[in-house]
SEVEX-538513 format. One record per residue: residue number from 1; x, y, z of N, C-alpha, C in turn. Coordinates in nm, 4 decimals. Example, Ala and Ser with C-alpha at 12.3 -4.5 7.8 and 13.67 -1.06 7.14 Angstrom:
<pts>
{pt 1,{1.3190,-0.5690,0.7800},{1.2300,-0.4500,0.7800},{1.3200,-0.3300,0.7800}}
{pt 2,{1.2850,-0.2250,0.7080},{1.3670,-0.1060,0.7140},{1.2900,0.0030,0.7870}}
</pts>
This chain:
<pts>
{pt 1,{12.2860,14.4896,10.1706},{12.2431,14.4047,10.0598},{12.3563,14.3085,10.0254}}
{pt 2,{12.3281,14.1777,10.0208},{12.4317,14.0805,9.9878},{12.4773,14.0933,9.8424}}
{pt 3,{12.5983,14.0475,9.8206},{12.6568,14.0496,9.6871},{12.5785,13.9562,9.5944}}
{pt 4,{12.5635,13.9926,9.4674},{12.4855,13.9124,9.3710},{12.5508,13.7766,9.3463}}
{pt 5,{12.6827,13.7723,9.3417},{12.7504,13.6441,9.3173},{12.7292,13.5488,9.4343}}
{pt 6,{12.7216,13.6018,9.5551},{12.6947,13.5191,9.6721},{12.5550,13.4578,9.6635}}
{pt 7,{12.4588,13.5388,9.6214},{12.3218,13.4892,9.6075},{12.3125,13.3821,9.4993}}
{pt 8,{12.3850,13.3999,9.3897},{12.3838,13.3006,9.2816},{12.4456,13.1701,9.3289}}
{pt 9,{12.5581,13.1771,9.3997},{12.6217,13.0548,9.4515},{12.5314,12.9855,9.5521}}
{pt 10,{12.4664,13.0612,9.6374},{12.3749,13.0036,9.7359},{12.2582,12.9336,9.6671}}
{pt 11,{12.2054,12.9965,9.5642},{12.0932,12.9364,9.4904},{12.1337,12.8063,9.4226}}
{pt 12,{12.2498,12.8013,9.3606},{12.2927,12.6779,9.2948},{12.3220,12.5687,9.3957}}
{pt 13,{12.3755,12.6035,9.5117},{12.4001,12.5028,9.6149},{12.2693,12.4468,9.6700}}
{pt 14,{12.1697,12.5326,9.6863},{12.0394,12.4858,9.7343},{11.9760,12.3935,9.6307}}
{pt 15,{11.9864,12.4268,9.5025},{11.9313,12.3413,9.3973},{11.9989,12.2048,9.3982}}
{pt 16,{12.1308,12.2015,9.4163},{12.2024,12.0737,9.4194},{12.1617,11.9915,9.5404}}
{pt 17,{12.1410,12.0563,9.6527},{12.1088,11.9853,9.7755},{11.9686,11.9267,9.7716}}
{pt 18,{11.8747,12.0018,9.7169},{11.7349,11.9590,9.7193},{11.6895,11.8889,9.5909}}
{pt 19,{11.7811,11.8538,9.5037},{11.7438,11.7829,9.3819},{11.6925,11.6440,9.4194}}
{pt 20,{11.5721,11.6120,9.3745},{11.5099,11.4861,9.4121},{11.5596,11.3746,9.3218}}
{pt 21,{11.6096,11.2695,9.3810},{11.6540,11.1530,9.3061},{11.5489,11.0445,9.3219}}
{pt 22,{11.4953,10.9964,9.2116},{11.3898,10.8964,9.2137},{11.4512,10.7605,9.1856}}
{pt 23,{11.4276,10.6675,9.2753},{11.4751,10.5318,9.2559},{11.3731,10.4579,9.1704}}
{pt 24,{11.4146,10.4232,9.0479},{11.3236,10.3604,8.9529},{11.2769,10.2239,9.0021}}
{pt 25,{11.3655,10.1487,9.0675},{11.3287,10.0154,9.1163},{11.2230,10.0224,9.2258}}
{pt 26,{11.2363,10.1189,9.3160},{11.1374,10.1350,9.4220},{11.0021,10.1744,9.3641}}
{pt 27,{11.0017,10.2665,9.2686},{10.8764,10.3085,9.2056},{10.8126,10.1908,9.1325}}
{pt 28,{10.8932,10.1089,9.0670},{10.8403,9.9927,8.9955},{10.7826,9.8896,9.0924}}
{pt 29,{10.8494,9.8669,9.2053},{10.7995,9.7717,9.3048},{10.6681,9.8200,9.3655}}
{pt 30,{10.6583,9.9487,9.3965},{10.5335,10.0025,9.4514},{10.4207,10.0007,9.3479}}
{pt 31,{10.4553,10.0213,9.2221},{10.3564,10.0133,9.1152},{10.3013,9.8712,9.1040}}
{pt 32,{10.3885,9.7718,9.1062},{10.3430,9.6333,9.0987},{10.2586,9.5962,9.2195}}
{pt 33,{10.3002,9.6399,9.3373},{10.2236,9.6117,9.4593},{10.0845,9.6753,9.4530}}
{pt 34,{10.0773,9.7983,9.4058},{9.9477,9.8649,9.3938},{9.8569,9.7916,9.2965}}
{pt 35,{9.9128,9.7466,9.1855},{9.8313,9.6763,9.0872},{9.7847,9.5402,9.1386}}
{pt 36,{9.8705,9.4690,9.2102},{9.8315,9.3394,9.2669},{9.7192,9.3577,9.3685}}
{pt 37,{9.7334,9.4554,9.4570},{9.6293,9.4804,9.5566},{9.5011,9.5280,9.4883}}
{pt 38,{9.5141,9.6054,9.3818},{9.3971,9.6509,9.3074},{9.3202,9.5331,9.2487}}
{pt 39,{9.3906,9.4355,9.1954},{9.3249,9.3163,9.1412},{9.2602,9.2360,9.2529}}
{pt 40,{9.3299,9.2214,9.3650},{9.2722,9.1463,9.4766},{9.1461,9.2127,9.5312}}
{pt 41,{9.1474,9.3437,9.5431},{9.0297,9.4148,9.5935},{8.9150,9.4039,9.4937}}
{pt 42,{8.9468,9.4135,9.3655},{8.8395,9.4100,9.2651},{8.7720,9.2738,9.2578}}
{pt 43,{8.8414,9.1662,9.2930},{8.7807,9.0330,9.2872},{8.7174,8.9911,9.4192}}
{pt 44,{8.7278,9.0734,9.5217},{8.6708,9.0416,9.6525},{8.5316,9.1031,9.6646}}
{pt 45,{8.4407,9.0301,9.7281},{8.3063,9.0819,9.7519},{8.3048,9.1685,9.8782}}
{pt 46,{8.2445,9.2846,9.8665},{8.2310,9.3770,9.9783},{8.0835,9.3945,10.0101}}
{pt 47,{8.0534,9.4179,10.1376},{7.9156,9.4459,10.1769},{7.8717,9.5839,10.1295}}
{pt 48,{7.9652,9.6772,10.1333},{7.9357,9.8152,10.0958},{8.0113,9.8485,9.9665}}
{pt 49,{7.9426,9.8694,9.8558},{8.0130,9.8960,9.7299},{8.0897,10.0285,9.7291}}
{pt 50,{8.0463,10.1244,9.8100},{8.1192,10.2518,9.8107},{8.2569,10.2357,9.8735}}
{pt 51,{8.2700,10.1458,9.9707},{8.4011,10.1190,10.0300},{8.4954,10.0604,9.9259}}
{pt 52,{8.4446,9.9677,9.8493},{8.5253,9.9052,9.7437},{8.5664,10.0097,9.6397}}
{pt 53,{8.4742,10.0976,9.6055},{8.5037,10.2018,9.5072},{8.6106,10.2970,9.5582}}
{pt 54,{8.6012,10.3366,9.6852},{8.7012,10.4278,9.7416},{8.8390,10.3618,9.7474}}
{pt 55,{8.8442,10.2357,9.7877},{8.9725,10.1648,9.7943},{9.0329,10.1520,9.6551}}
{pt 56,{8.9503,10.1140,9.5576},{9.0015,10.0971,9.4216},{9.0457,10.2304,9.3610}}
{pt 57,{8.9730,10.3375,9.3909},{9.0121,10.4690,9.3385},{9.1455,10.5144,9.3977}}
{pt 58,{9.1623,10.4956,9.5287},{9.2890,10.5374,9.5908},{9.4055,10.4525,9.5406}}
{pt 59,{9.3836,10.3235,9.5218},{9.4904,10.2387,9.4674},{9.5204,10.2743,9.3215}}
{pt 60,{9.4176,10.3096,9.2464},{9.4398,10.3512,9.1080},{9.5203,10.4794,9.0992}}
{pt 61,{9.4898,10.5741,9.1869},{9.5660,10.6997,9.1902},{9.7111,10.6733,9.2299}}
{pt 62,{9.7319,10.5890,9.3321},{9.8695,10.5600,9.3739},{9.9454,10.4858,9.2640}}
{pt 63,{9.8778,10.3964,9.1907},{9.9439,10.3281,9.0798},{9.9807,10.4267,8.9699}}
{pt 64,{9.8927,10.5225,8.9431},{9.9235,10.6240,8.8425},{10.0414,10.7117,8.8822}}
{pt 65,{10.0469,10.7503,9.0086},{10.1583,10.8319,9.0575},{10.2894,10.7540,9.0493}}
{pt 66,{10.2855,10.6264,9.0868},{10.4070,10.5449,9.0791},{10.4508,10.5250,8.9343}}
{pt 67,{10.3555,10.5174,8.8424},{10.3896,10.5094,8.7000},{10.4622,10.6345,8.6525}}
{pt 68,{10.4141,10.7488,8.6969},{10.4799,10.8753,8.6614},{10.6196,10.8812,8.7219}}
{pt 69,{10.6327,10.8403,8.8490},{10.7641,10.8396,8.9130},{10.8602,10.7446,8.8434}}
{pt 70,{10.8090,10.6310,8.7953},{10.8945,10.5363,8.7249},{10.9470,10.5981,8.5954}}
{pt 71,{10.8608,10.6683,8.5231},{10.9036,10.7342,8.3995},{11.0056,10.8433,8.4299}}
{pt 72,{10.9811,10.9223,8.5350},{11.0763,11.0271,8.5723},{11.2101,10.9684,8.6160}}
{pt 73,{11.2062,10.8567,8.6888},{11.3293,10.7909,8.7306},{11.4092,10.7396,8.6129}}
{pt 74,{11.3399,10.6865,8.5119},{11.4093,10.6384,8.3920},{11.4739,10.7545,8.3172}}
{pt 75,{11.4058,10.8683,8.3133},{11.4642,10.9858,8.2472},{11.5861,11.0365,8.3229}}
{pt 76,{11.5799,11.0338,8.4561},{11.6958,11.0785,8.5359},{11.8149,10.9876,8.5124}}
{pt 77,{11.7913,10.8556,8.5097},{11.9021,10.7628,8.4850},{11.9606,10.7834,8.3464}}
{pt 78,{11.8753,10.8137,8.2493},{11.9223,10.8368,8.1124},{12.0101,10.9616,8.1074}}
{pt 79,{11.9689,11.0690,8.1777},{12.0484,11.1916,8.1807},{12.1825,11.1705,8.2499}}
{pt 80,{12.1836,11.0921,8.3584},{12.3080,11.0677,8.4323},{12.4040,10.9800,8.3520}}
{pt 81,{12.3497,10.8950,8.2658},{12.4331,10.8073,8.1848},{12.5029,10.8785,8.0713}}
{pt 82,{12.4512,10.9946,8.0325},{12.5123,11.0679,7.9205},{12.6396,11.1358,7.9580}}
</pts>
């Protein structure tokens, strides 16, 4: 059985290594791109309305995810600045 202090050090090193850093600028750029494409798709006429709906839904979901990532990135920068 390994020593408890060894396991604790290993766990903290793994946490430091796998900590996800979110680039706020990249998330913001992808959010803007998703919204621009969403507007372009919504103003374009499609032969099949279900195709348009699926494209708009997927772009809406990706825009929402990028919005969440942007907020998380801003919080990370705020914590690092303290």
